[in-house]
N, C-alpha and C positions, 0 to 999 in steps of 0.2 A: 757943364761939362757932357754935348749931346754924345748915344753911345758911335751913331755913324760917325763925327767926329775923330771917335780914338783910335789909336793904334799906336799897334803893339809896337815896343823900341827895348832895344839892348839893354840892359840894365852895367849904368857906372856901377863905380866901385863904391859907394857913400848909398846907393839904390840894393849893393849884396847887401850891405853891412844892415841894413832895413829887414830885407826878405830872409836874412835867417835867423832875423830874426822871431818875424812870425812863422818861420816853417819851423823854428822850436817849440813857438806856443799851440798852433796848427799840431800839433802832433803826428806832423811831414817825414817822410825819410832826406834823412837830413843828412846824406851815405854820398862820402865823396862831392862833395855839392866845387864847380869849376862856376866863373862867373858870367861863361861864354855861350853855357846852356840856357840863362835861359833871359827868357824874351820880359816885359812888368808892361802896367799899365799907368798914368802917371796922370793925377790933379791939381786941380786949386790946391785943393787938400792935403794933395803930397802921395804916398803909393795908392792907387788902387788892387792888384792883383799883378800875380806875377804866376809862371810856368815852368819848367825845366821840359829840353827834351834831350835826352839823354842815349849817344849813337854807341851802340853795338856791333863786332864784327858785323854779325847778319839780318842787327835789328832796332830798329826805334825806342824805344820807352818817352812814354808822354808820366811825369809823372814831378812832383810838389806844387800842383798848381793848391792855388790858396787863393782868395778873397777877401780884401779885411772888412769885416765884419758890419761894420755903414754903409759900406758897396755892396753886399748880398740883395738881391732880391731885386736885380737893379739887368741881370741880362749879360753882366761881366765874364761871369763865369765863361758862359755861354761861345762871347769875344775871343775869350782867353785859347779856350782850347781850339777853337777854330785857328788864332793864327799856330800856335801850339804843332796843329797838322801841318798847314803847309810847312811847316819848317825842318818837319817829318826828311830824313831821305832813303828808310825801309821799309818797311812792310814793320807796322807801326802798333806796339800793345803799351794795357797800361792795367796795373792793378788795382784795386778801386772797393769803399763799398757804394757807392749809387752809380747803379750798372743802370738805372732811372736815366738817369742824367748826361749817359754818354750814347746810349742806344738811338733813340734822336740826330746822336751826330757821323752813325753809321758804324758805331760799332756791337757788336757779337758778343758777348760770352761764348769761352773758348775752355775747349776741355782737356785740348791737347796742345799745349807750347812748348817755345823751347827753355832748353835747363837756365836762361839769365832772365826768365819769369819766372822759373821755377823756384829761382833765388830771393826771387823781390817778394815771391806770397810765403817765404816759408820766414825773410826776415821783417812783413811789417805782418803775419799774424803771431811771429812769435814778442815784438818789438815795439810795436805799437800800440796803444791803450782804448781800443777800438769796442764799441757794443756790437758791429754790425761784421758783418760773414766779409773778409777780404777773396773773390774770384778776378780769373782774371780776360782781358778782355783786348779781344783787335780788329783795331780798323777792316768791312770791308766792303770797300768801294765801288762795290754791284749795292749795296745798300742807298 
């Protein structure tokens, strides 16, 4: 399936169970998962990738974005991030360890951010086990 034909879609109950398994496997944020927050990509072989937008009163957060191992390096991560960006309703933030992936999409590292993102940063730093440091990024429409 070509990337140009791939469309993000809402998550079914069956897909959601698989997404939750991958979130645990990839050590992503598994707090307060709600099926309606997610978009997914599927192909002939099944699930390709997923991600969610968590809405707060003052901001939108892109999180729990993952691409299954066999589909990485094919541009699906960028396509998923772009689909999630369209879903967001407010100022868009994320917490990540890969700023170089998100910078070409218009995200910038920020030092001043809402409390919800400080809570996210604290959670990621304390609970998710990765080698790199987490940081907060905000989408900058001017980029």
